[in-house]
C-alpha positions as CSV (number, residue, x, y, z in Angstrom):
1,M,0.7,-4.6,-11.0
2,V,0.5,-7.0,-8.0
3,V,-2.6,-5.1,-6.7
4,M,-4.3,-5.3,-10.1
5,L,-3.6,-9.1,-10.4
6,D,-4.7,-9.5,-6.8
7,S,-8.2,-8.4,-7.8
8,V,-8.6,-11.2,-10.4
9,E,-10.1,-14.1,-8.5
10,T,-8.6,-16.9,-10.6
11,I,-5.1,-15.5,-10.4
12,Y,-5.4,-14.6,-6.7
13,A,-6.5,-18.2,-5.9
14,K,-3.6,-19.7,-7.8
15,Y,-0.9,-17.3,-6.6
16,V,-2.0,-16.0,-3.2
17,G,1.3,-16.7,-1.5
18,E,3.3,-15.0,-4.2
19,M,1.0,-12.0,-4.1
20,V,1.4,-11.5,-0.4
21,R,5.2,-12.0,-0.5
22,L,5.4,-9.4,-3.3
23,K,2.9,-6.8,-2.1
24,W,4.6,-5.9,1.2
25,P,8.2,-5.5,0.1
26,L,7.0,-3.5,-2.9
27,T,4.8,-1.3,-0.7
28,G,7.8,-0.7,1.6
29,L,10.0,0.2,-1.3
30,F,7.4,2.5,-2.8
31,T,6.9,4.2,0.6
32,F,10.6,4.7,1.0
33,E,10.8,6.3,-2.5
34,Y,7.8,8.5,-1.8
35,L,9.4,9.8,1.5
36,V,12.8,10.3,-0.1
37,R,11.1,12.4,-2.8
38,L,9.3,14.5,-0.2
39,A,12.5,15.0,1.8
40,S,14.5,16.1,-1.3
41,V,12.3,18.9,-2.5
42,L,12.4,22.5,-1.3
43,R,8.7,22.8,-0.6
44,P,7.4,19.3,0.4
45,T,3.9,20.5,1.2
46,S,3.3,21.9,-2.3
47,Y,5.0,19.0,-3.9
48,A,2.8,16.5,-1.9
49,M,-0.3,18.3,-3.1
50,S,0.4,17.8,-6.8
51,F,-1.9,15.5,-8.6
52,F,0.5,12.6,-9.1
53,D,1.8,12.7,-5.6
54,V,-1.7,12.6,-4.2
55,V,-2.3,9.5,-6.4
56,D,1.0,8.0,-5.0
57,F,-0.1,8.8,-1.4
58,L,-3.5,7.2,-1.9
59,A,-1.9,4.1,-3.4
60,I,0.4,3.8,-0.4
61,I,-2.1,4.6,2.3
62,T,-4.7,2.1,1.1
63,T,-2.3,-0.8,1.7
64,Y,-1.5,0.3,5.2
65,V,-5.2,0.9,6.0
66,S,-6.0,-2.6,4.8
67,L,-3.4,-3.9,7.2
68,L,-4.8,-1.9,10.1
69,V,-8.4,-2.9,9.3
70,S,-7.5,-6.6,9.0
71,G,-5.6,-6.4,12.3
72,V,-8.5,-4.7,14.1
73,L,-10.9,-7.3,12.7
74,A,-8.7,-10.1,13.8
75,A,-8.4,-8.6,17.3
76,L,-12.2,-8.2,17.5
77,A,-12.6,-11.8,16.4
78,C,-10.3,-13.0,19.2
79,I,-12.3,-11.0,21.8
80,S,-15.7,-12.4,20.7
């Protein structure tokens, strides 16, 4: 929900601080839940390849990739 609201410019402009404070703890919690699900099944590879778990993985990984990309861009800006 936070990510969806984050994409609406008027809401993002008004609640940017709250969005950031909510996004990372919720991503951490969702990541923990995903890893616990993988650890608790007999065949984690086949479980991870199911449709809904691929969707879950993509939802998680995009947040971490955005963190990585913004960090790299910030580092490049400092070098320039």
